[in-house]
N, C-alpha and C positions, 0 to 999 in steps of 0.2 A: 663750550664756553666753561672755563673754570670758575668755581664757585669762590666767592670772596671770603677768606678767613682771616680774622684780625687776631693778632697773637702779642703776648708781652713777650719779649726777648730780651736776654742779657748779652751785650757785646763781650766777647774773649780776644777778638784780635781785629785791628783796622788796617786796611790796606787802601792806599791812596791817600791823597792829600786832603786834610781839613781846611775849608775855607773859613774866612773870617766870619765871625759869630756863630760857628758851629758849636753844638752843645754835645755831640756824641762822644762817649769816653769808654774806653775798656772798663768793664766792672760795673758799668750803669745799666739800668732797665728801661727800655721804651716800648712803645706800641707801635706796630707796623702790620703790614698787610704780607701774609704768607702765600708764595707761590709753591704749591705742593708740586706742581709739574717740574719746576727748575730747582726745587728744595732751596729756595732763597726768600729772604725777607727784604721786602721794599720799606723804606724809611725816609721821609722827607723831614729834613731837620728844620730849626725854626728860621734858619736863614736862608731856606728855599734849596738847600743842597741836597741832591738825591742820593741815598745810599742804597746799594743792593748787596746783602750780606749772605754768605752761605751758611747754611744751618748744617749743625753738626750735633752728635750726642754728647751729654755731659761726659761720659766716661772716654769718649773717642779722643785720640791723640794725633788727629789729622792737622796737617799744614794748610789745608783749604779751609777748615772750620773758622768762621767769622763770629758766629753767635749760637746761642742755645735757645730753646723755646722753653719758657718758663709756664705759660698758660694760654689757652685757646678759647676765643668767645667768638 
C-alpha cells in the first residue's frame, strides 16, 4: 500500500478540458495527493473535477511535465 503524501504543487501545463467552475490555472499553487509510484499528483478542484498531473523537475523541459512539487508534508 502506497503511503499518502500531500504536497503543494505548481501547475506548469494543463492538458484536458476545464469544466465549468474549475479554479485550476497555470502558475497557481494547490494542495494535492502525490502518487510516488506513478509520479503524479491527484487534485480535486472545487467543482469536483478530478485532475491527475504528471510531476516534473523545475529544470526539466519535458512535454509531459504538468506540475512541479513545491513542498511535501
